[in-house]
Structures are given as C-alpha cells and as structure tokens.
Steps between C-alpha positions, in 0.01 A plus 500: 500500500527658156318808630759544777790483250338760275436729798862466621636562148299822474634627836859385459722739305853355486647839402425621855774260614780602261764771538769613257826641637522770232171645629575483874655782706857476628595636843846661481741539793865606529593131530286363212139422411195296601229402254190328635355239264215384723350627825169605649519845338561365150260206524199530727491205738861390432638286783865536393748775422760436230760745373834558332781668691807655333793614716786702349862382543639601839155589636259345748142542612402607851501261793136401557252228595148398405262468800218333306665264253796291401708574190654274241785648298641334186820646354482529120821697426796648683654410834409624842526470874172465685480586868280265700468624859864490622630277218578555133452269204684527169256472208559422134262441208274200547491522880170540686471637853194476728477780755254421783254757633667759723862422406714812453676495162635689199693430181828654383633472145860380531560461126572722203167454321145585601356243740153376397271292718143380499331559835177349627291549813213286630255791517356748254562779756868478590605719794858621555660650810831677434767469770723766348488785255775515241679833476543666160868397497427142600358245256 
C-alpha cells in the first residue's frame, strides 16, 4: 500500500489543477466579458466549465441555448432580467438559476452597475447555439 501512495504522489501535481484569474484570457464583447476559469481547454480532462460573466449596464448577451449541457448561473453583483424560453425572471445578487439543456435563454443587465455572475456547465466542452446575432447598435 505504501508503494501505491508513493507512486500516486510522484504522478500527481496539484498545480495542474489550479488557475489564477489574473493569468487567464478574457473574451470581450460589445455587451461585456466572459472569463473561463475551468474547462477542457484549460485543464485536460476537465468535466466541468466554470466562468465569470460581466454584462455592462443596459446591455444583454445574445439569445442562445446549450445542446450538450445544463447551466447554473449565480448572480454575484448587479440586477438583471433573464429570459427563460418565453418567460423572464428578475435576478438580484444571491440568486441562483438552473437552466436545463436546450432551453433558450439570455441575460440583460437592468441596473446601473456592471452585472457579475458565476456560470457553470456540467461538461468541460460547453457548446452554444446562438438564436440571434446582436447588431452593432444593439447591446
């Protein structure tokens, strides 16, 4: 048994499982930013995707759905209105929303400060299908 522990300790490098936001890329859009903290590209073999989403006041992301995973969104700051198929849900800090696989959705910032949310997906290879393209004048 001791031999197995030594062998595992030699193969296991915990730093392969750590990311630091200051060293990770940020995807920038007219409406805000996405920063991926964990996914299959950042961590080989990752079975989850986790990220931070920032949406500017008065802006929204594109209407979309995920054909291969569900999403969990936790609002950290700001206020927003989340579309959920044909309904909308008002969100405020501390609220968590589960979006099942295939449900069309998007998030609009209805407040005066930047909206910040933690988003998580149950796969390391999140897929997104966009229902609409935002025009340059539309956020």
